[in-house]
C-alpha positions as CSV (number, residue, x, y, z in Angstrom):
1,M,0.0,0.0,0.0
2,S,1.3,3.4,-0.9
3,E,2.2,5.9,1.8
4,E,-0.2,8.4,0.4
5,P,-3.7,8.2,2.0
6,S,-6.3,6.9,-0.3
7,I,-9.3,9.0,-1.4
8,F,-11.4,7.0,1.0
9,T,-9.1,7.9,3.9
10,R,-9.3,11.5,2.9
11,I,-13.1,11.3,2.9
12,I,-13.1,9.6,6.2
13,D,-10.9,12.4,7.6
14,G,-13.2,15.1,6.2
15,E,-10.6,16.4,3.7
16,I,-12.9,15.5,0.7
17,P,-16.6,16.1,0.8
18,S,-19.0,13.3,0.3
19,Y,-22.7,12.4,0.4
20,K,-22.7,10.5,3.7
21,L,-25.3,7.9,4.2
22,Y,-24.1,6.2,7.4
23,E,-21.2,6.4,9.9
24,D,-20.2,4.6,13.0
25,Q,-16.9,4.0,14.9
26,H,-15.6,1.5,12.3
27,V,-17.5,2.2,9.0
28,I,-18.7,5.0,6.7
29,A,-21.1,4.7,3.8
30,I,-21.3,7.2,1.0
31,L,-22.9,7.6,-2.4
32,D,-20.5,6.6,-5.2
33,I,-19.7,9.6,-7.4
34,Q,-19.5,7.5,-10.4
35,P,-22.7,5.4,-9.9
36,L,-23.7,2.5,-12.0
37,T,-27.4,3.0,-10.9
38,K,-29.3,5.5,-8.7
39,G,-28.4,4.9,-5.1
40,H,-25.1,3.1,-5.8
41,A,-23.3,3.4,-2.5
42,L,-19.9,2.4,-1.1
43,V,-19.5,0.9,2.4
44,I,-15.9,1.6,3.6
45,P,-14.2,0.5,6.8
46,K,-12.3,3.3,8.5
47,E,-9.3,1.0,8.8
48,P,-7.2,1.6,5.7
49,A,-6.6,-2.1,4.7
50,P,-5.8,-2.6,1.0
51,S,-7.7,-6.0,0.8
52,M,-10.3,-8.1,2.7
53,D,-7.6,-10.6,3.8
54,Q,-5.7,-7.7,5.5
55,L,-8.7,-6.2,7.3
56,S,-9.0,-6.8,11.0
57,E,-11.8,-9.1,12.3
58,D,-13.3,-6.1,14.2
59,S,-13.5,-4.0,11.1
60,A,-14.9,-6.9,9.0
61,A,-17.5,-7.6,11.7
62,A,-18.5,-3.9,11.6
63,L,-18.9,-4.1,7.8
64,G,-21.1,-7.2,8.3
65,R,-23.3,-5.3,10.8
66,A,-23.7,-2.2,8.7
67,L,-24.4,-3.8,5.3
68,P,-28.0,-5.1,6.0
69,K,-29.0,-1.7,7.6
70,I,-27.7,0.3,4.6
71,S,-29.0,-2.1,2.0
72,R,-32.5,-1.9,3.5
73,A,-32.4,1.9,3.5
74,I,-31.3,2.1,-0.1
75,L,-34.1,-0.3,-1.2
76,K,-36.7,1.8,0.7
77,A,-35.4,5.2,-0.4
78,T,-34.9,4.3,-4.1
79,G,-37.6,1.8,-4.8
80,A,-35.0,-0.6,-6.1
81,T,-36.2,-4.2,-6.4
82,A,-32.9,-5.9,-5.7
83,Y,-29.2,-5.1,-5.4
84,N,-25.6,-6.5,-5.9
85,L,-22.9,-6.4,-3.3
86,I,-19.6,-6.2,-5.1
87,Q,-16.2,-6.4,-3.4
88,N,-12.9,-6.5,-5.3
89,N,-9.5,-7.4,-3.8
90,G,-6.4,-6.5,-5.8
91,R,-5.8,-4.8,-9.2
92,E,-6.3,-8.1,-11.1
93,A,-9.8,-8.4,-9.5
94,G,-10.7,-4.9,-10.7
95,M,-9.9,-2.9,-7.5
96,S,-8.9,0.7,-8.4
97,I,-8.5,2.1,-4.9
98,A,-6.4,0.1,-2.5
99,H,-8.8,0.5,0.5
100,V,-11.4,-2.2,1.2
101,H,-14.8,-1.0,0.0
102,I,-18.1,-2.8,-0.8
103,H,-20.4,-1.5,-3.5
104,I,-24.1,-1.7,-3.0
105,I,-25.6,-1.5,-6.5
106,P,-29.4,-1.1,-6.6
107,R,-31.2,-3.0,-9.4
108,Y,-34.4,-2.0,-11.0
109,P,-36.7,-3.8,-13.4
110,E,-35.1,-1.9,-16.3
111,S,-31.5,-2.6,-15.1
112,T,-29.5,-4.2,-17.9
113,H,-26.0,-4.6,-16.5
114,S,-24.9,-8.1,-15.5
115,F,-22.5,-9.7,-13.1
116,V,-23.2,-13.2,-14.5
117,W,-20.3,-15.3,-15.8
118,P,-20.2,-18.8,-17.4
119,Y,-20.1,-21.5,-14.8
120,G,-17.2,-23.8,-14.6
121,E,-17.2,-27.3,-13.2
122,I,-15.3,-28.5,-10.0
123,D,-12.6,-31.0,-10.5
124,H,-13.7,-33.7,-8.1
125,S,-10.2,-35.4,-8.2
126,T,-8.4,-32.3,-6.8
127,A,-11.2,-30.7,-4.8
128,P,-10.7,-32.7,-1.6
129,T,-7.0,-31.7,-1.4
130,L,-7.7,-28.1,-2.2
131,A,-10.5,-28.0,0.5
132,E,-8.1,-29.5,3.0
133,D,-5.3,-27.1,2.1
134,I,-7.5,-24.1,2.4
135,A,-8.9,-25.2,5.7
136,A,-5.4,-26.0,7.1
137,A,-4.3,-22.5,6.0
138,M,-6.9,-21.0,8.5
139,D,-5.3,-22.6,11.5
Protein backbone atom coordinates (compact mmCIF):
# COMPACT_ATOMS: atom_id res chain seq x y z
CA MET A 1 0.00 0.00 0.00
CA SER A 2 1.26 3.46 -0.83
CA GLU A 3 2.29 5.92 1.86
CA GLU A 4 -0.20 8.42 0.41
CA PRO A 5 -3.67 8.25 2.05
CA SER A 6 -6.33 6.84 -0.27
CA ILE A 7 -9.24 8.98 -1.42
CA PHE A 8 -11.38 7.00 1.04
CA THR A 9 -9.08 7.87 3.96
CA ARG A 10 -9.29 11.51 2.91
CA ILE A 11 -13.11 11.28 2.82
CA ILE A 12 -13.15 9.59 6.25
CA ASP A 13 -10.87 12.35 7.60
CA GLY A 14 -13.18 15.05 6.19
CA GLU A 15 -10.62 16.38 3.68
CA ILE A 16 -12.87 15.57 0.72
CA PRO A 17 -16.64 16.13 0.80
CA SER A 18 -19.02 13.22 0.29
CA TYR A 19 -22.69 12.36 0.37
CA LYS A 20 -22.66 10.46 3.64
CA LEU A 21 -25.33 7.84 4.24
CA TYR A 22 -24.09 6.21 7.42
CA GLU A 23 -21.22 6.40 9.88
CA ASP A 24 -20.23 4.61 13.05
CA GLN A 25 -16.94 4.02 14.87
CA HIS A 26 -15.64 1.56 12.23
CA VAL A 27 -17.55 2.19 8.99
CA ILE A 28 -18.68 4.97 6.69
CA ALA A 29 -21.13 4.68 3.78
CA ILE A 30 -21.32 7.23 0.98
CA LEU A 31 -22.93 7.63 -2.41
CA ASP A 32 -20.57 6.59 -5.22
CA ILE A 33 -19.69 9.66 -7.32
CA GLN A 34 -19.50 7.45 -10.43
CA PRO A 35 -22.71 5.45 -9.90
CA LEU A 36 -23.75 2.51 -12.00
CA THR A 37 -27.37 3.03 -10.88
CA LYS A 38 -29.36 5.48 -8.73
CA GLY A 39 -28.44 4.91 -5.08
CA HIS A 40 -25.10 3.15 -5.80
CA ALA A 41 -23.26 3.35 -2.49
CA LEU A 42 -19.87 2.44 -1.07
CA VAL A 43 -19.49 0.96 2.40
CA ILE A 44 -15.95 1.58 3.62
CA PRO A 45 -14.19 0.47 6.78
CA LYS A 46 -12.29 3.28 8.46
CA GLU A 47 -9.32 0.95 8.82
CA PRO A 48 -7.17 1.54 5.70
CA ALA A 49 -6.60 -2.10 4.71
CA PRO A 50 -5.84 -2.64 1.01
CA SER A 51 -7.74 -5.96 0.77
CA MET A 52 -10.24 -8.02 2.75
CA ASP A 53 -7.61 -10.57 3.84
CA GLN A 54 -5.67 -7.73 5.49
CA LEU A 55 -8.68 -6.23 7.29
CA SER A 56 -8.98 -6.82 11.04
CA GLU A 57 -11.76 -9.06 12.31
CA ASP A 58 -13.30 -6.10 14.19
CA SER A 59 -13.53 -3.99 11.03
CA ALA A 60 -14.85 -6.93 9.02
CA ALA A 61 -17.51 -7.58 11.65
CA ALA A 62 -18.49 -3.91 11.60
CA LEU A 63 -18.91 -4.09 7.81
CA GLY A 64 -21.12 -7.14 8.25
CA ARG A 65 -23.30 -5.35 10.80
CA ALA A 66 -23.67 -2.21 8.68
CA LEU A 67 -24.42 -3.80 5.30
CA PRO A 68 -27.98 -5.06 6.02
CA LYS A 69 -29.03 -1.72 7.54
CA ILE A 70 -27.65 0.31 4.62
CA SER A 71 -29.02 -2.13 2.03
CA ARG A 72 -32.53 -1.93 3.52
CA ALA A 73 -32.38 1.88 3.54
CA ILE A 74 -31.26 2.01 -0.11
CA LEU A 75 -34.09 -0.32 -1.18
CA LYS A 76 -36.66 1.73 0.74
CA ALA A 77 -35.41 5.14 -0.44
CA THR A 78 -34.86 4.27 -4.10
CA GLY A 79 -37.62 1.78 -4.82
CA ALA A 80 -35.02 -0.66 -6.17
CA THR A 81 -36.22 -4.25 -6.35
CA ALA A 82 -32.85 -5.94 -5.77
CA TYR A 83 -29.16 -5.13 -5.38
CA ASN A 84 -25.67 -6.47 -5.88
CA LEU A 85 -22.90 -6.42 -3.30
CA ILE A 86 -19.57 -6.20 -5.11
CA GLN A 87 -16.18 -6.29 -3.38
CA ASN A 88 -12.89 -6.57 -5.29
CA ASN A 89 -9.45 -7.37 -3.84
CA GLY A 90 -6.35 -6.46 -5.82
CA ARG A 91 -5.84 -4.81 -9.19
CA GLU A 92 -6.32 -8.10 -11.08
CA ALA A 93 -9.78 -8.37 -9.49
CA GLY A 94 -10.76 -4.89 -10.68
CA MET A 95 -9.90 -2.93 -7.54
CA SER A 96 -8.97 0.64 -8.42
CA ILE A 97 -8.52 2.10 -4.90
CA ALA A 98 -6.39 0.08 -2.48
CA HIS A 99 -8.74 0.50 0.48
CA VAL A 100 -11.40 -2.14 1.18
CA HIS A 101 -14.85 -1.04 0.06
CA ILE A 102 -18.10 -2.78 -0.79
CA HIS A 103 -20.37 -1.52 -3.54
CA ILE A 104 -24.12 -1.69 -2.99
CA ILE A 105 -25.56 -1.45 -6.50
CA PRO A 106 -29.35 -1.12 -6.59
CA ARG A 107 -31.14 -3.01 -9.35
CA TYR A 108 -34.37 -1.97 -11.01
CA PRO A 109 -36.73 -3.79 -13.40
CA GLU A 110 -35.11 -1.85 -16.26
CA SER A 111 -31.52 -2.65 -15.15
CA THR A 112 -29.51 -4.24 -17.96
CA HIS A 113 -26.01 -4.57 -16.52
CA SER A 114 -24.93 -8.06 -15.53
CA PHE A 115 -22.47 -9.68 -13.17
CA VAL A 116 -23.16 -13.18 -14.46
CA TRP A 117 -20.32 -15.34 -15.76
CA PRO A 118 -20.16 -18.73 -17.40
CA TYR A 119 -20.10 -21.50 -14.82
CA GLY A 120 -17.19 -23.87 -14.57
CA GLU A 121 -17.18 -27.37 -13.17
CA ILE A 122 -15.32 -28.44 -10.05
CA ASP A 123 -12.58 -31.00 -10.51
CA HIS A 124 -13.67 -33.71 -8.06
CA SER A 125 -10.25 -35.37 -8.24
CA THR A 126 -8.43 -32.31 -6.80
CA ALA A 127 -11.23 -30.67 -4.78
CA PRO A 128 -10.71 -32.71 -1.57
CA THR A 129 -7.03 -31.76 -1.38
CA LEU A 130 -7.75 -28.13 -2.23
CA ALA A 131 -10.45 -27.95 0.48
CA GLU A 132 -8.10 -29.50 3.03
CA ASP A 133 -5.27 -27.10 2.07
CA ILE A 134 -7.50 -24.05 2.41
CA ALA A 135 -8.97 -25.26 5.73
CA ALA A 136 -5.46 -25.96 7.08
CA ALA A 137 -4.29 -22.48 6.05
CA MET A 138 -6.87 -21.00 8.49
CA ASP A 139 -5.24 -22.63 11.51
